[in-house]
C-alpha positions, 0 to 999 in steps of 0.5 A: 703577952705583948704590952699594948702601951708605949712611951716614945722619947726623941733626944734630938741629936743624941749620937750613936758613935759618941755613946759607943766611945763613952760606954764606960761612962754611960752604964745604963746604955752599956747595959742595954748595948750588952742586951742587944737593945741599942743600935745605930739609926740612920737619919734622912737626906739631908740629915736635918731636924725638920725633915727627920722629925716630920718623917718620924711622925708620919712615916713619909719620906722627905720626897713624900712630905716635901719638908726639907728645910734646914735650920740656919743657927747663924741666920741674920733673919732668924726665920723658919718658914715652911708648911708643917700641916703635913704632920697633922692627921698623919702622925702616929699619935693621930692614928692611935687617937683614931683607934681610941688610944689615949695619948700624951704628946709633950713638946713635939718639935714643929708640930705647932700649934697643938691640935685636938687628940684623944688625950693631951697635946702640949707643944712649943713654937718653932723659932719664930716666937709664940706661946706654948700651945695645948688642946686642953687649956683647962687642964694645963697651967701654961705659966708653970711650964718650962720653955718648950719648942725651938730655942733661939739664944746664941751664946758666945765664949763668955756666956757659954757656962751659963748657957750650958747650965741653963739648958741642963736645968731646962732639960730637967724641968722638961722631963719633970713636966712630962712626968707630972702630966703623964702621972695624971692620966692613964695613957696608952701612948706618951711622947716626949721631945727633948731639943736641948741635946741638939742645941747644946751640942751645936755650941759645945763641940769645940770645947770637948773634941781635941781634933777641933781647931778651936779646942783648948785642953783644960778649958772650963767647958771640957767634958760638958757634952758627956755630962749632958749625955749622962743627964739624958741617960739618967732621966730616961733610966728613971722612966725605964725603972718606973714603967718598963713592966707596963710600957714598951719604951723606945728612945731615938734621935733624929740624927747624930751629932759631932764636930762640924765641918772645918773645911769647905768646898766652893761648889760654884767655883767648881761649876765655873772650872767645869765650864758649866756656869759662867764666871762672875763679874770682877766686882762680885768676885772682889766682894767675895774675896774681901768677905773671905779674907775678912773671915780668915783674918777673924778666924785666925785671931779667933774673933769671928763672933764679935766680928760677925756681930758687927756686920749684922748691923748692915742690911746687905749682911745676910745676902753677902753671908750666904752669897745669894747675890752672886748667882741668880737662879731665875734664868740659870740652866745650872745653879747651886741652891741653898740646901742644908747649909754648910754641911756635908749634904749639898745639891745642884739644880739643873733647870730642865726647861732651859735645855733643848731636849730631855737628852741634853738635860740628862747628859748634863746631869750625868756629866755633873754626877761623874765629874763631882765624883772625881773632885779631890782635895789633894789626893783625898776624894771628898764625895761619898756619893752623888745621885739623882734626886729620884734615886734617893727617894720617890714621892709626889714632892721629889721636886722639892729636892735639887735635881742632883744631891751629893754627900761629902766626907764629914770633914767638908761642907758646902760654900756657895761663895767664891774665894779667888779661884780656890776650890777649898777653904775653911769654915770660919763660922766653926768658931761660933757653931762647932757642932753639926749633924751626922747621918747616924743617930741612935735607938734604944729601948726595952725590946730587942727588935729596936735593933731591926728598925735601922732608919727613921723612915721605919719609925712610924710603922714600928710604933704602929706595930707595937699596937698591932696596927700594921703598916698604916701610914 
């Protein structure tokens, strides 16, 4: 007889390839792998937390829910916009509540503030600040809860040990708090979201990866990522040991994690070279050249963090950092938008209204697709694929995507600025944010059919199926 109760855990950014490389140090995961209860899990396009978690909750692809915003950890504004109301009423816990199932929802990323469910929901704010929220304040002592939701602290080399230690302790407290509330109620479905795994990896890769340009052998943070993975493994194993006889347990990540890109592709310079957009005035090129020369100098001397901290004091810093002032999109036929930051996924907007005919518009899209696929860094082809947005996903909000989306080799990220007439440069900010998202996350659980899920696009239906509730969306 199949179990009719489920515990679901999301470990943000827990990476499949890292686990497979370190199975000897992760005995429980090694055991699950031998039992065919562990597999890779593809993320969404772009492989970012906000669109992926939204898809996991709702079963809607990003062109259906329309939330494709990425998180800029280096943002000088530290603001996350967007309408996340698409989740409310469509999440699996809402569907289960409607069917009379009692649910516990603890720390669901971006599902904030908490709303009414058949059971208990506790959620934290999304980067902009705010208090922990719950649908049952009479049952929850918020003052005793650890911090929940998105964290905004940006450590430097000096504060990194304390940052790591604090986040490890916070992880333990979040697991403890979840278990405390879970033990107080007879829940049919329980959800736990852990964000610290992603947060730590964004800052720790340069201390742990010998292929990283900033890595120093024997540094004091070496081995910290593995320690974090082991902590997560140990805490999840405790839940398995205690509840697997009564509950289905499934653990996933929203995307993978690894060394962030160290090379950049100057997409606007490429568009200029192809004659698709006009070159910029000398003044703007001079500003961009000065910016990139300064960043190269800071990177060479490994002082990017204090250098950027100084420049943040100036009002124009945010626009200069993102090259927003260089290419205006309002009256352009073609332009490179801000899409997923300095990561392997990028996009190009082609403004259909600016073309005299559909045929001319489609010809431009095809030219960009064909020519992008030919881009090489020396003899290395950097594009894995280039596609029309409607060839990736279909949905009412597909227009939220750029008309053309591309995925580069994992070593390359997008830079919308200019640096002389170069096509490729360095990611100077790698010194600060050395970890980045990967397309392949992980899934593991008590059942062998977790290996059949394949993609976060299928997670909503998988959870509903565990309750024999079919393919409901």
